[in-house]
Biopython code that builds the backbone (N, CA, C, O; Angstrom):
import numpy as np
from Bio.PDB.StructureBuilder import StructureBuilder

atoms = [
    (1, "GLN", "N", (17.810, -9.678, 12.805)),
    (1, "GLN", "CA", (16.588, -8.816, 13.267)),
    (1, "GLN", "C", (16.303, -8.771, 12.043)),
    (1, "GLN", "O", (17.255, -8.994, 11.294)),
    (2, "VAL", "N", (14.945, -8.480, 11.387)),
    (2, "VAL", "CA", (14.352, -7.871, 10.239)),
    (2, "VAL", "C", (14.950, -6.631, 9.983)),
    (2, "VAL", "O", (14.622, -5.814, 10.844)),
    (3, "GLN", "N", (15.667, -6.195, 9.168)),
    (3, "GLN", "CA", (16.287, -4.975, 8.596)),
    (3, "GLN", "C", (15.317, -4.653, 6.941)),
    (3, "GLN", "O", (14.848, -5.263, 5.980)),
    (4, "LEU", "N", (15.481, -3.127, 7.553)),
    (4, "LEU", "CA", (14.536, -2.432, 5.719)),
    (4, "LEU", "C", (15.921, -1.447, 5.425)),
    (4, "LEU", "O", (16.619, -0.890, 6.273)),
    (5, "VAL", "N", (16.038, -1.432, 4.267)),
    (5, "VAL", "CA", (17.258, -0.352, 4.467)),
    (5, "VAL", "C", (16.668, 0.433, 2.964)),
    (5, "VAL", "O", (16.419, -0.101, 1.883)),
    (6, "GLU", "N", (16.577, 1.646, 3.300)),
    (6, "GLU", "CA", (16.246, 2.422, 1.613)),
    (6, "GLU", "C", (17.361, 2.577, 1.361)),
    (6, "GLU", "O", (18.259, 2.048, 2.014)),
    (7, "SER", "N", (17.567, 3.387, 0.292)),
    (7, "SER", "CA", (18.289, 4.070, -0.836)),
    (7, "SER", "C", (17.916, 4.540, -2.267)),
    (7, "SER", "O", (16.997, 3.982, -2.867)),
    (8, "GLY", "N", (18.532, 5.433, -2.751)),
    (8, "GLY", "CA", (18.176, 6.441, -3.716)),
    (8, "GLY", "C", (17.739, 7.849, -3.506)),
    (8, "GLY", "O", (17.585, 8.627, -4.447)),
    (9, "GLY", "N", (17.556, 8.141, -2.356)),
    (9, "GLY", "CA", (17.116, 9.678, -2.280)),
    (9, "GLY", "C", (18.123, 10.602, -2.806)),
    (9, "GLY", "O", (19.150, 10.003, -3.128)),
    (10, "GLY", "N", (18.167, 12.050, -3.026)),
    (10, "GLY", "CA", (19.179, 12.796, -3.383)),
    (10, "GLY", "C", (18.255, 14.419, -3.550)),
    (10, "GLY", "O", (17.102, 14.631, -3.174)),
    (11, "LEU", "N", (19.069, 15.254, -4.132)),
    (11, "LEU", "CA", (18.359, 16.270, -4.366)),
    (11, "LEU", "C", (18.295, 16.826, -5.742)),
    (11, "LEU", "O", (19.349, 17.223, -6.239)),
    (12, "VAL", "N", (17.116, 16.908, -6.462)),
    (12, "VAL", "CA", (16.855, 17.085, -7.737)),
    (12, "VAL", "C", (16.330, 18.480, -7.816)),
    (12, "VAL", "O", (16.332, 19.247, -6.854)),
    (13, "GLN", "N", (15.847, 18.798, -9.096)),
    (13, "GLN", "CA", (15.068, 20.067, -9.833)),
    (13, "GLN", "C", (13.764, 19.305, -9.543)),
    (13, "GLN", "O", (13.565, 18.098, -9.409)),
    (14, "ALA", "N", (12.817, 20.508, -9.479)),
    (14, "ALA", "CA", (11.426, 20.408, -10.044)),
    (14, "ALA", "C", (11.447, 19.774, -11.176)),
    (14, "ALA", "O", (12.333, 20.046, -11.986)),
    (15, "GLY", "N", (10.485, 18.808, -11.459)),
    (15, "GLY", "CA", (10.037, 17.867, -12.289)),
    (15, "GLY", "C", (10.842, 16.594, -13.055)),
    (15, "GLY", "O", (10.548, 15.935, -14.052)),
    (16, "ALA", "N", (12.019, 16.552, -12.107)),
    (16, "ALA", "CA", (13.194, 15.613, -12.113)),
    (16, "ALA", "C", (12.493, 14.480, -11.638)),
    (16, "ALA", "O", (11.519, 14.573, -10.891)),
    (17, "SER", "N", (13.068, 13.171, -12.146)),
    (17, "SER", "CA", (12.702, 11.761, -11.418)),
    (17, "SER", "C", (13.670, 11.118, -10.571)),
    (17, "SER", "O", (14.867, 11.381, -10.683)),
    (18, "LEU", "N", (13.210, 10.257, -9.695)),
    (18, "LEU", "CA", (14.531, 9.508, -8.591)),
    (18, "LEU", "C", (13.187, 8.285, -8.262)),
    (18, "LEU", "O", (11.971, 8.304, -8.068)),
    (19, "ARG", "N", (14.268, 7.309, -8.346)),
    (19, "ARG", "CA", (13.721, 5.900, -7.763)),
    (19, "ARG", "C", (14.518, 5.433, -6.484)),
    (19, "ARG", "O", (15.740, 5.420, -6.333)),
    (20, "LEU", "N", (13.503, 5.042, -5.579)),
    (20, "LEU", "CA", (13.905, 4.651, -4.360)),
    (20, "LEU", "C", (14.140, 3.226, -4.191)),
    (20, "LEU", "O", (13.549, 2.552, -5.034)),
    (21, "SER", "N", (14.524, 2.861, -3.724)),
    (21, "SER", "CA", (14.670, 1.159, -3.586)),
    (21, "SER", "C", (14.399, 1.122, -1.693)),
    (21, "SER", "O", (14.549, 2.050, -0.898)),
    (22, "CYS", "N", (13.963, -0.302, -1.430)),
    (22, "CYS", "CA", (13.927, -0.722, 0.083)),
    (22, "CYS", "C", (14.409, -2.195, 0.252)),
    (22, "CYS", "O", (13.577, -3.080, 0.048)),
    (23, "THR", "N", (15.327, -2.440, 0.509)),
    (23, "THR", "CA", (15.630, -4.266, 0.491)),
    (23, "THR", "C", (15.453, -4.634, 2.054)),
    (23, "THR", "O", (15.666, -3.967, 3.066)),
    (24, "THR", "N", (15.070, -5.705, 1.901)),
    (24, "THR", "CA", (14.664, -6.338, 3.387)),
    (24, "THR", "C", (15.617, -7.185, 3.274)),
    (24, "THR", "O", (16.258, -7.712, 2.365)),
    (25, "SER", "N", (15.556, -7.210, 4.885)),
    (25, "SER", "CA", (16.652, -9.021, 4.711)),
    (25, "SER", "C", (15.717, -9.689, 6.113)),
    (25, "SER", "O", (14.898, -8.893, 6.573)),
    (26, "ARG", "N", (15.764, -10.597, 6.564)),
    (26, "ARG", "CA", (15.225, -11.536, 7.491)),
    (26, "ARG", "C", (13.788, -11.022, 7.917)),
    (26, "ARG", "O", (13.340, -10.853, 9.051)),
    (27, "LEU", "N", (13.041, -10.768, 6.363)),
    (27, "LEU", "CA", (11.373, -10.897, 6.313)),
    (27, "LEU", "C", (10.890, -11.244, 5.498)),
    (27, "LEU", "O", (11.283, -10.871, 4.392)),
    (28, "PRO", "N", (9.907, -12.041, 5.598)),
    (28, "PRO", "CA", (9.322, -13.225, 4.613)),
    (28, "PRO", "C", (8.562, -12.714, 3.743)),
    (28, "PRO", "O", (7.365, -12.969, 3.613)),
    (29, "PHE", "N", (9.482, -11.639, 2.813)),
    (29, "PHE", "CA", (8.509, -10.819, 2.165)),
    (29, "PHE", "C", (7.601, -10.748, 0.968)),
    (29, "PHE", "O", (7.106, -9.762, 0.423)),
    (30, "SER", "N", (7.494, -12.111, 0.670)),
    (30, "SER", "CA", (6.480, -12.049, -0.205)),
    (30, "SER", "C", (5.261, -12.509, 0.949)),
    (30, "SER", "O", (4.158, -12.591, 0.409)),
    (31, "ARG", "N", (5.255, -12.730, 1.992)),
    (31, "ARG", "CA", (4.175, -12.408, 2.960)),
    (31, "ARG", "C", (3.904, -11.019, 3.609)),
    (31, "ARG", "O", (3.092, -10.981, 4.534)),
    (32, "TYR", "N", (4.444, -10.008, 3.249)),
    (32, "TYR", "CA", (4.189, -8.871, 3.492)),
    (32, "TYR", "C", (3.701, -7.703, 2.733)),
    (32, "TYR", "O", (4.316, -7.347, 1.727)),
    (33, "SER", "N", (2.562, -7.029, 3.165)),
    (33, "SER", "CA", (2.700, -5.508, 2.319)),
    (33, "SER", "C", (3.531, -4.529, 2.227)),
    (33, "SER", "O", (3.888, -4.298, 3.382)),
    (34, "MET", "N", (4.154, -3.668, 1.368)),
    (34, "MET", "CA", (5.020, -3.010, 1.361)),
    (34, "MET", "C", (4.879, -1.804, 1.241)),
    (34, "MET", "O", (4.853, -1.487, 0.051)),
    (35, "GLY", "N", (4.724, -0.560, 2.259)),
    (35, "GLY", "CA", (4.227, 1.057, 1.991)),
    (35, "GLY", "C", (5.451, 1.860, 1.886)),
    (35, "GLY", "O", (6.589, 1.420, 2.054)),
    (36, "TRP", "N", (5.188, 2.871, 1.644)),
    (36, "TRP", "CA", (6.050, 3.983, 1.515)),
    (36, "TRP", "C", (5.323, 4.974, 2.199)),
    (36, "TRP", "O", (4.099, 5.004, 2.071)),
    (37, "PHE", "N", (5.977, 5.880, 2.987)),
    (37, "PHE", "CA", (5.533, 6.980, 3.702)),
    (37, "PHE", "C", (6.648, 7.865, 3.437)),
    (37, "PHE", "O", (7.694, 7.582, 2.852)),
    (38, "ARG", "N", (6.208, 9.250, 4.066)),
    (38, "ARG", "CA", (7.567, 10.330, 3.808)),
    (38, "ARG", "C", (7.062, 11.130, 5.378)),
    (38, "ARG", "O", (5.993, 10.973, 5.968)),
    (39, "GLN", "N", (8.059, 11.878, 5.716)),
    (39, "GLN", "CA", (7.615, 12.847, 6.724)),
    (39, "GLN", "C", (8.709, 14.275, 6.307)),
    (39, "GLN", "O", (9.913, 14.300, 6.052)),
    (40, "ALA", "N", (7.699, 15.345, 6.378)),
    (40, "ALA", "CA", (8.473, 16.493, 5.594)),
    (40, "ALA", "C", (8.547, 17.257, 7.242)),
    (40, "ALA", "O", (7.745, 17.028, 8.147)),
    (41, "PRO", "N", (9.567, 18.067, 7.303)),
    (41, "PRO", "CA", (9.894, 18.882, 8.489)),
    (41, "PRO", "C", (8.902, 19.682, 9.041)),
    (41, "PRO", "O", (8.509, 20.679, 8.435)),
    (42, "GLY", "N", (8.395, 19.321, 10.255)),
    (42, "GLY", "CA", (7.155, 19.873, 11.329)),
    (42, "GLY", "C", (5.794, 19.135, 11.017)),
    (42, "GLY", "O", (4.687, 19.214, 11.550)),
    (43, "LYS", "N", (6.292, 18.365, 9.927)),
    (43, "LYS", "CA", (4.755, 17.267, 9.612)),
    (43, "LYS", "C", (4.766, 16.151, 10.105)),
    (43, "LYS", "O", (5.758, 15.450, 10.307)),
    (44, "ASP", "N", (3.292, 15.829, 10.408)),
    (44, "ASP", "CA", (2.925, 14.146, 10.352)),
    (44, "ASP", "C", (3.843, 13.586, 9.413)),
    (44, "ASP", "O", (4.431, 14.232, 8.545)),
    (45, "ARG", "N", (3.967, 12.090, 9.664)),
    (45, "ARG", "CA", (4.514, 11.085, 8.850)),
    (45, "ARG", "C", (3.272, 10.939, 7.936)),
    (45, "ARG", "O", (2.208, 11.028, 8.547)),
    (46, "GLU", "N", (3.174, 10.713, 6.467)),
    (46, "GLU", "CA", (1.983, 10.537, 5.686)),
    (46, "GLU", "C", (2.077, 9.540, 4.858)),
    (46, "GLU", "O", (3.228, 9.368, 4.458)),
    (47, "PHE", "N", (1.114, 8.645, 4.353)),
    (47, "PHE", "CA", (1.002, 7.807, 3.378)),
    (47, "PHE", "C", (1.130, 8.309, 2.157)),
    (47, "PHE", "O", (0.592, 9.329, 1.727)),
    (48, "VAL", "N", (2.234, 7.196, 1.305)),
    (48, "VAL", "CA", (2.269, 7.943, -0.014)),
    (48, "VAL", "C", (1.771, 6.617, -0.887)),
    (48, "VAL", "O", (1.051, 6.795, -1.870)),
    (49, "ALA", "N", (2.183, 5.283, -0.489)),
    (49, "ALA", "CA", (1.734, 3.893, -1.328)),
    (49, "ALA", "C", (2.165, 2.947, -0.856)),
    (49, "ALA", "O", (3.081, 2.860, -0.038)),
    (50, "VAL", "N", (1.112, 1.577, -1.651)),
    (50, "VAL", "CA", (1.107, 0.375, -0.359)),
    (50, "VAL", "C", (1.188, -0.847, -1.451)),
    (50, "VAL", "O", (0.150, -1.019, -2.091)),
    (51, "SER", "N", (2.020, -1.504, -1.672)),
    (51, "SER", "CA", (1.596, -2.755, -2.412)),
    (51, "SER", "C", (1.310, -4.002, -1.913)),
    (51, "SER", "O", (2.218, -4.684, -1.439)),
    (52, "ARG", "N", (0.044, -4.444, -1.956)),
    (52, "ARG", "CA", (-0.414, -5.582, -1.114)),
    (52, "ARG", "C", (0.649, -7.122, -1.414)),
    (52, "ARG", "O", (1.040, -7.555, -2.499)),
    (53, "TRP", "N", (0.877, -7.645, -0.102)),
    (53, "TRP", "CA", (1.775, -9.094, -0.197)),
    (53, "TRP", "C", (1.548, -10.035, -1.781)),
    (53, "TRP", "O", (2.303, -10.476, -2.648)),
    (54, "SER", "N", (-0.223, -10.013, -1.487)),
    (54, "SER", "CA", (-0.433, -10.834, -2.694)),
    (54, "SER", "C", (-0.003, -10.248, -4.257)),
    (54, "SER", "O", (0.022, -10.962, -5.259)),
    (55, "GLY", "N", (0.341, -8.730, -4.227)),
    (55, "GLY", "CA", (0.621, -8.532, -5.676)),
    (55, "GLY", "C", (-0.598, -8.062, -6.387)),
    (55, "GLY", "O", (-0.578, -7.759, -7.580)),
    (56, "ASP", "N", (-1.786, -7.998, -5.548)),
    (56, "ASP", "CA", (-3.602, -7.765, -6.508)),
    (56, "ASP", "C", (-3.841, -6.507, -6.185)),
    (56, "ASP", "O", (-4.847, -6.049, -6.727)),
    (57, "ALA", "N", (-3.175, -5.682, -5.384)),
    (57, "ALA", "CA", (-3.392, -4.639, -4.970)),
    (57, "ALA", "C", (-2.504, -3.262, -4.784)),
    (57, "ALA", "O", (-1.535, -3.653, -4.133)),
    (58, "ILE", "N", (-2.341, -1.882, -5.017)),
    (58, "ILE", "CA", (-1.674, -1.058, -4.998)),
    (58, "ILE", "C", (-2.550, 0.038, -4.922)),
    (58, "ILE", "O", (-3.604, 0.180, -5.542)),
    (59, "TYR", "N", (-1.851, 1.069, -3.830)),
    (59, "TYR", "CA", (-3.121, 1.902, -3.674)),
    (59, "TYR", "C", (-2.060, 3.576, -3.466)),
    (59, "TYR", "O", (-1.022, 3.557, -2.805)),
    (60, "TYR", "N", (-2.404, 4.446, -3.924)),
    (60, "TYR", "CA", (-1.324, 5.484, -3.559)),
    (60, "TYR", "C", (-2.178, 6.425, -2.960)),
    (60, "TYR", "O", (-3.406, 6.430, -2.870)),
    (61, "ALA", "N", (-0.980, 7.546, -2.402)),
    (61, "ALA", "CA", (-2.023, 8.863, -2.138)),
    (61, "ALA", "C", (-2.638, 9.608, -2.822)),
    (61, "ALA", "O", (-1.952, 9.537, -3.841)),
    (62, "ASP", "N", (-3.424, 10.287, -3.054)),
    (62, "ASP", "CA", (-3.754, 11.376, -3.989)),
    (62, "ASP", "C", (-2.674, 12.630, -4.560)),
    (62, "ASP", "O", (-2.544, 13.152, -5.667)),
    (63, "SER", "N", (-1.959, 12.841, -3.204)),
    (63, "SER", "CA", (-1.036, 13.667, -3.831)),
    (63, "SER", "C", (0.028, 13.438, -4.395)),
    (63, "SER", "O", (0.788, 14.351, -4.717)),
    (64, "VAL", "N", (0.386, 11.653, -4.712)),
    (64, "VAL", "CA", (1.308, 11.358, -5.557)),
    (64, "VAL", "C", (0.704, 10.788, -6.874)),
    (64, "VAL", "O", (1.496, 10.643, -7.805)),
    (65, "LYS", "N", (-0.992, 10.342, -7.129)),
    (65, "LYS", "CA", (-1.330, 9.593, -7.666)),
    (65, "LYS", "C", (-1.073, 9.958, -9.394)),
    (65, "LYS", "O", (-1.048, 11.127, -9.781)),
    (66, "GLY", "N", (-0.951, 9.173, -10.024)),
    (66, "GLY", "CA", (-0.142, 9.175, -11.812)),
    (66, "GLY", "C", (1.055, 9.845, -11.861)),
    (66, "GLY", "O", (1.449, 10.059, -13.008)),
    (67, "ARG", "N", (2.200, 10.497, -10.401)),
    (67, "ARG", "CA", (3.344, 10.629, -10.882)),
    (67, "ARG", "C", (4.189, 9.438, -10.026)),
    (67, "ARG", "O", (5.185, 8.967, -10.574)),
    (68, "PHE", "N", (3.872, 9.042, -8.942)),
    (68, "PHE", "CA", (4.830, 7.734, -8.551)),
    (68, "PHE", "C", (4.390, 6.506, -8.934)),
    (68, "PHE", "O", (3.283, 6.378, -9.457)),
    (69, "THR", "N", (5.012, 5.720, -8.769)),
    (69, "THR", "CA", (4.769, 4.132, -9.045)),
    (69, "THR", "C", (5.174, 3.327, -7.850)),
    (69, "THR", "O", (6.170, 3.681, -7.220)),
    (70, "ILE", "N", (4.661, 2.539, -7.576)),
    (70, "ILE", "CA", (5.544, 1.395, -6.610)),
    (70, "ILE", "C", (5.614, 0.169, -7.354)),
    (70, "ILE", "O", (4.848, -0.171, -8.256)),
    (71, "SER", "N", (6.587, -0.459, -6.907)),
    (71, "SER", "CA", (6.397, -2.064, -7.471)),
    (71, "SER", "C", (7.469, -2.810, -6.683)),
    (71, "SER", "O", (8.220, -2.313, -5.843)),
    (72, "ARG", "N", (7.436, -3.743, -6.977)),
    (72, "ARG", "CA", (7.890, -5.128, -6.050)),
    (72, "ARG", "C", (9.214, -6.357, -6.739)),
    (72, "ARG", "O", (9.255, -6.693, -7.922)),
    (73, "ASP", "N", (9.827, -6.668, -6.052)),
    (73, "ASP", "CA", (10.352, -7.630, -6.532)),
    (73, "ASP", "C", (10.754, -8.504, -5.818)),
    (73, "ASP", "O", (11.766, -8.333, -5.137)),
    (74, "ASN", "N", (9.920, -9.878, -5.800)),
    (74, "ASN", "CA", (10.000, -10.698, -4.494)),
    (74, "ASN", "C", (11.375, -11.734, -4.798)),
    (74, "ASN", "O", (11.983, -12.379, -3.943)),
    (75, "ALA", "N", (11.566, -11.700, -5.786)),
    (75, "ALA", "CA", (13.112, -12.274, -5.760)),
    (75, "ALA", "C", (14.516, -11.453, -5.374)),
    (75, "ALA", "O", (15.673, -11.679, -5.020)),
    (76, "LYS", "N", (13.688, -10.430, -5.662)),
    (76, "LYS", "CA", (14.875, -9.505, -4.834)),
    (76, "LYS", "C", (14.515, -9.247, -2.929)),
    (76, "LYS", "O", (15.366, -9.138, -2.047)),
    (77, "ASN", "N", (13.331, -9.217, -2.803)),
    (77, "ASN", "CA", (13.014, -8.908, -1.672)),
    (77, "ASN", "C", (13.203, -7.615, -1.382)),
    (77, "ASN", "O", (13.613, -7.189, -0.302)),
    (78, "THR", "N", (12.845, -6.831, -2.543)),
    (78, "THR", "CA", (12.957, -5.534, -2.247)),
    (78, "THR", "C", (11.931, -4.821, -3.359)),
    (78, "THR", "O", (11.708, -5.265, -4.485)),
    (79, "VAL", "N", (11.204, -3.271, -2.608)),
    (79, "VAL", "CA", (10.149, -2.665, -3.009)),
    (79, "VAL", "C", (11.017, -1.256, -3.398)),
    (79, "VAL", "O", (11.826, -0.519, -2.836)),
    (80, "TYR", "N", (10.297, -1.355, -4.791)),
    (80, "TYR", "CA", (10.613, 0.264, -4.908)),
    (80, "TYR", "C", (9.667, 1.789, -5.300)),
    (80, "TYR", "O", (8.450, 1.627, -5.399)),
    (81, "LEU", "N", (9.989, 2.623, -5.424)),
    (81, "LEU", "CA", (8.954, 3.877, -5.405)),
    (81, "LEU", "C", (10.144, 4.886, -7.102)),
    (81, "LEU", "O", (11.251, 5.388, -7.298)),
    (82, "GLN", "N", (9.138, 4.663, -7.660)),
    (82, "GLN", "CA", (9.506, 5.278, -8.867)),
    (82, "GLN", "C", (8.930, 6.447, -8.485)),
    (82, "GLN", "O", (7.978, 6.216, -7.739)),
    (83, "MET", "N", (9.172, 8.052, -8.755)),
    (83, "MET", "CA", (8.591, 9.262, -8.450)),
    (83, "MET", "C", (9.367, 10.158, -9.249)),
    (83, "MET", "O", (10.550, 10.496, -9.198)),
    (84, "ASN", "N", (8.288, 10.500, -10.101)),
    (84, "ASN", "CA", (8.476, 11.086, -11.500)),
    (84, "ASN", "C", (8.000, 12.684, -11.406)),
    (84, "ASN", "O", (7.319, 12.905, -10.405)),
    (85, "SER", "N", (8.171, 13.522, -12.034)),
    (85, "SER", "CA", (7.488, 14.804, -11.837)),
    (85, "SER", "C", (7.580, 15.370, -10.700)),
    (85, "SER", "O", (6.629, 16.047, -10.310)),
    (86, "LEU", "N", (8.535, 15.254, -10.043)),
    (86, "LEU", "CA", (8.380, 15.431, -8.560)),
    (86, "LEU", "C", (8.923, 17.502, -8.712)),
    (86, "LEU", "O", (9.586, 18.212, -9.469)),
    (87, "LYS", "N", (7.958, 17.669, -7.237)),
    (87, "LYS", "CA", (7.234, 18.856, -6.990)),
    (87, "LYS", "C", (8.166, 19.408, -5.607)),
    (87, "LYS", "O", (8.790, 18.548, -4.985)),
    (88, "SER", "N", (8.231, 20.687, -5.202)),
    (88, "SER", "CA", (8.927, 20.892, -3.765)),
    (88, "SER", "C", (8.409, 20.347, -2.786)),
    (88, "SER", "O", (8.991, 19.951, -1.776)),
    (89, "GLU", "N", (7.148, 20.291, -3.059)),
    (89, "GLU", "CA", (6.187, 19.553, -1.798)),
    (89, "GLU", "C", (6.617, 18.262, -1.671)),
    (89, "GLU", "O", (6.678, 17.715, -0.570)),
    (90, "ASP", "N", (6.932, 17.705, -2.730)),
    (90, "ASP", "CA", (7.571, 16.251, -2.136)),
    (90, "ASP", "C", (8.799, 16.173, -1.569)),
    (90, "ASP", "O", (9.350, 15.072, -1.567)),
    (91, "THR", "N", (9.355, 17.126, -1.076)),
    (91, "THR", "CA", (10.524, 17.131, -0.330)),
    (91, "THR", "C", (10.036, 16.242, 1.319)),
    (91, "THR", "O", (8.904, 16.301, 1.799)),
    (92, "ALA", "N", (10.873, 15.697, 1.757)),
    (92, "ALA", "CA", (10.308, 14.454, 2.989)),
    (92, "ALA", "C", (11.451, 13.533, 3.469)),
    (92, "ALA", "O", (12.282, 14.082, 2.747)),
    (93, "VAL", "N", (11.715, 13.184, 3.700)),
    (93, "VAL", "CA", (12.077, 11.632, 4.698)),
    (93, "VAL", "C", (11.289, 10.682, 3.914)),
    (93, "VAL", "O", (10.140, 10.622, 4.351)),
    (94, "TYR", "N", (11.480, 9.983, 2.997)),
    (94, "TYR", "CA", (10.568, 8.202, 2.579)),
    (94, "TYR", "C", (11.295, 7.558, 3.380)),
    (94, "TYR", "O", (12.519, 7.554, 3.512)),
    (95, "TYR", "N", (9.975, 6.659, 4.257)),
    (95, "TYR", "CA", (10.439, 5.466, 4.740)),
    (95, "TYR", "C", (9.832, 4.240, 4.000)),
    (95, "TYR", "O", (8.697, 4.471, 3.583)),
    (96, "CYS", "N", (10.309, 2.981, 3.730)),
    (96, "CYS", "CA", (9.458, 1.928, 3.658)),
    (96, "CYS", "C", (9.423, 0.988, 4.879)),
    (96, "CYS", "O", (10.286, 0.649, 5.688)),
    (97, "ALA", "N", (8.001, 0.658, 4.712)),
    (97, "ALA", "CA", (7.303, 0.010, 5.948)),
    (97, "ALA", "C", (7.050, -1.370, 5.526)),
    (97, "ALA", "O", (6.836, -1.432, 4.315)),
    (98, "ALA", "N", (6.995, -2.747, 6.269)),
    (98, "ALA", "CA", (6.236, -3.903, 5.967)),
    (98, "ALA", "C", (5.193, -3.725, 7.444)),
    (98, "ALA", "O", (5.420, -3.189, 8.529)),
    (99, "ASP", "N", (4.145, -4.346, 6.972)),
    (99, "ASP", "CA", (3.031, -4.823, 7.084)),
    (99, "ASP", "C", (2.491, -6.469, 6.814)),
    (99, "ASP", "O", (2.240, -6.972, 5.719)),
    (100, "GLY", "N", (2.386, -7.233, 8.399)),
    (100, "GLY", "CA", (1.983, -8.684, 7.803)),
    (100, "GLY", "C", (2.010, -9.217, 8.892)),
    (100, "GLY", "O", (1.908, -8.475, 9.869)),
    (101, "PRO", "N", (2.160, -10.734, 9.112)),
    (101, "PRO", "CA", (1.866, -11.029, 7.509)),
    (101, "PRO", "C", (0.627, -11.417, 7.065)),
    (101, "PRO", "O", (-0.178, -11.804, 7.911)),
    (102, "LEU", "N", (0.221, -11.383, 5.581)),
    (102, "LEU", "CA", (-0.839, -11.428, 5.005)),
    (102, "LEU", "C", (-1.790, -11.093, 5.406)),
    (102, "LEU", "O", (-2.797, -11.765, 5.626)),
    (103, "THR", "N", (-1.595, -9.901, 5.574)),
    (103, "THR", "CA", (-2.570, -8.484, 6.323)),
    (103, "THR", "C", (-3.143, -8.060, 5.230)),
    (103, "THR", "O", (-2.617, -8.133, 4.120)),
    (104, "SER", "N", (-4.599, -7.444, 5.534)),
    (104, "SER", "CA", (-5.050, -6.549, 4.383)),
    (104, "SER", "C", (-3.920, -5.305, 4.211)),
    (104, "SER", "O", (-2.991, -5.140, 5.002)),
    (105, "PHE", "N", (-4.110, -4.683, 3.336)),
    (105, "PHE", "CA", (-3.082, -3.373, 3.278)),
    (105, "PHE", "C", (-3.436, -2.215, 3.740)),
    (105, "PHE", "O", (-4.569, -1.837, 3.441)),
    (106, "SER", "N", (-2.767, -1.520, 4.408)),
    (106, "SER", "CA", (-3.370, -0.167, 5.278)),
    (106, "SER", "C", (-2.345, 1.062, 4.603)),
    (106, "SER", "O", (-1.331, 1.029, 3.905)),
    (107, "THR", "N", (-3.143, 2.102, 5.176)),
    (107, "THR", "CA", (-2.682, 3.099, 4.718)),
    (107, "THR", "C", (-2.079, 4.141, 5.985)),
    (107, "THR", "O", (-1.698, 5.310, 5.916)),
    (108, "ALA", "N", (-2.162, 3.245, 7.102)),
    (108, "ALA", "CA", (-2.245, 3.863, 8.508)),
    (108, "ALA", "C", (-0.631, 3.148, 8.918)),
    (108, "ALA", "O", (-0.134, 2.043, 8.697)),
    (109, "ALA", "N", (-0.194, 4.262, 9.543)),
    (109, "ALA", "CA", (1.791, 3.976, 9.931)),
    (109, "ALA", "C", (1.196, 2.907, 11.185)),
    (109, "ALA", "O", (1.412, 1.704, 11.033)),
    (110, "HIS", "N", (0.675, 3.233, 12.044)),
    (110, "HIS", "CA", (0.678, 2.578, 13.501)),
    (110, "HIS", "C", (0.374, 0.500, 12.974)),
    (110, "HIS", "O", (0.489, -0.526, 13.643)),
    (111, "ASP", "N", (0.017, 0.719, 11.671)),
    (111, "ASP", "CA", (-0.349, -0.792, 11.160)),
    (111, "ASP", "C", (0.677, -1.728, 10.710)),
    (111, "ASP", "O", (0.564, -2.931, 10.477)),
    (112, "TYR", "N", (2.030, -0.721, 10.600)),
    (112, "TYR", "CA", (3.415, -1.315, 10.586)),
    (112, "TYR", "C", (4.229, -2.010, 11.146)),
    (112, "TYR", "O", (4.814, -1.412, 12.049)),
    (113, "ASP", "N", (4.530, -3.048, 10.996)),
    (113, "ASP", "CA", (5.595, -3.660, 12.097)),
    (113, "ASP", "C", (6.998, -3.245, 11.798)),
    (113, "ASP", "O", (7.772, -3.172, 12.753)),
    (114, "TYR", "N", (7.368, -3.003, 10.766)),
    (114, "TYR", "CA", (8.909, -2.905, 10.394)),
    (114, "TYR", "C", (9.023, -1.450, 9.752)),
    (114, "TYR", "O", (8.113, -1.045, 9.028)),
    (115, "TRP", "N", (10.090, -0.703, 10.005)),
    (115, "TRP", "CA", (10.451, 0.344, 9.433)),
    (115, "TRP", "C", (12.090, 0.508, 8.974)),
    (115, "TRP", "O", (13.069, 0.090, 9.592)),
    (116, "GLY", "N", (12.063, 1.141, 7.882)),
    (116, "GLY", "CA", (13.911, 1.479, 7.552)),
    (116, "GLY", "C", (13.601, 2.908, 8.030)),
    (116, "GLY", "O", (12.574, 3.442, 8.447)),
    (117, "GLN", "N", (14.994, 3.380, 7.796)),
    (117, "GLN", "CA", (16.139, 4.127, 8.659)),
    (117, "GLN", "C", (15.313, 5.602, 7.589)),
    (117, "GLN", "O", (15.006, 6.559, 8.300)),
    (118, "GLY", "N", (15.056, 5.742, 6.388)),
    (118, "GLY", "CA", (14.338, 6.648, 5.874)),
    (118, "GLY", "C", (16.017, 7.130, 4.808)),
    (118, "GLY", "O", (17.193, 6.929, 5.109)),
    (119, "THR", "N", (15.383, 7.832, 3.493)),
    (119, "THR", "CA", (15.876, 8.305, 2.772)),
    (119, "THR", "C", (15.607, 9.954, 2.186)),
    (119, "THR", "O", (14.673, 10.313, 1.468)),
    (120, "GLN", "N", (16.479, 10.619, 2.612)),
    (120, "GLN", "CA", (15.941, 12.217, 2.282)),
    (120, "GLN", "C", (15.810, 12.449, 0.773)),
    (120, "GLN", "O", (16.675, 12.054, -0.008)),
    (121, "VAL", "N", (14.756, 13.069, 0.399)),
    (121, "VAL", "CA", (14.134, 13.292, -0.901)),
    (121, "VAL", "C", (14.264, 14.981, -0.921)),
    (121, "VAL", "O", (13.506, 15.738, -0.315)),
    (122, "THR", "N", (15.227, 15.323, -1.631)),
    (122, "THR", "CA", (14.887, 16.721, -1.677)),
    (122, "THR", "C", (14.663, 17.871, -3.036)),
    (122, "THR", "O", (15.652, 18.243, -3.668)),
    (123, "VAL", "N", (13.588, 18.253, -3.306)),
    (123, "VAL", "CA", (13.043, 18.765, -4.771)),
    (123, "VAL", "C", (13.319, 20.360, -4.632)),
    (123, "VAL", "O", (12.514, 20.951, -3.913)),
    (124, "SER", "N", (14.445, 21.205, -5.279)),
    (124, "SER", "CA", (14.643, 22.490, -5.547)),
    (124, "SER", "C", (13.560, 22.872, -6.415)),
    (124, "SER", "O", (13.224, 22.026, -7.243)),
    (125, "SER", "N", (12.786, 24.249, -6.397)),
    (125, "SER", "CA", (12.047, 25.004, -7.185)),
    (125, "SER", "C", (12.813, 25.956, -8.159)),
    (125, "SER", "O", (12.188, 26.690, -8.924)),
]
sb = StructureBuilder()
sb.init_structure("model")
sb.init_model(0)
sb.init_chain("A")
sb.init_seg("    ")
for serial, (resi, resn, name, xyz) in enumerate(atoms, 1):
    if name == "N":
        sb.init_residue(resn, " ", resi, " ")
    sb.init_atom(name, np.array(xyz, "f"), 0.0, 1.0, " ", f" {name:<3s}", serial, name[0])
structure = sb.get_structure()
């Protein structure tokens, strides 16, 4: 079945950087928009960023705009999230998700068909 596996999380100090990766298998990757979401303790899952399947559109949550960058490598079936200038409020479990095939990208979690297991990011202040 389809699998999404995140990696790259960890414990860092405020101001540091991390790069998350999400590698997929058994997914027609180039036909799926790929998103990143996060969930902090006691909070709802929230949208972070999305890269449209066609490669012509990227969208970020206001809270991460200018600090985070989403990118994808269709040859490796992998989507990345480069996170710079991390803040304590970025602490959360980060999930990648796939929406498709060939749909317009969405910021709503319920639109996504497949999810990874999540990777913990902890930012100490």
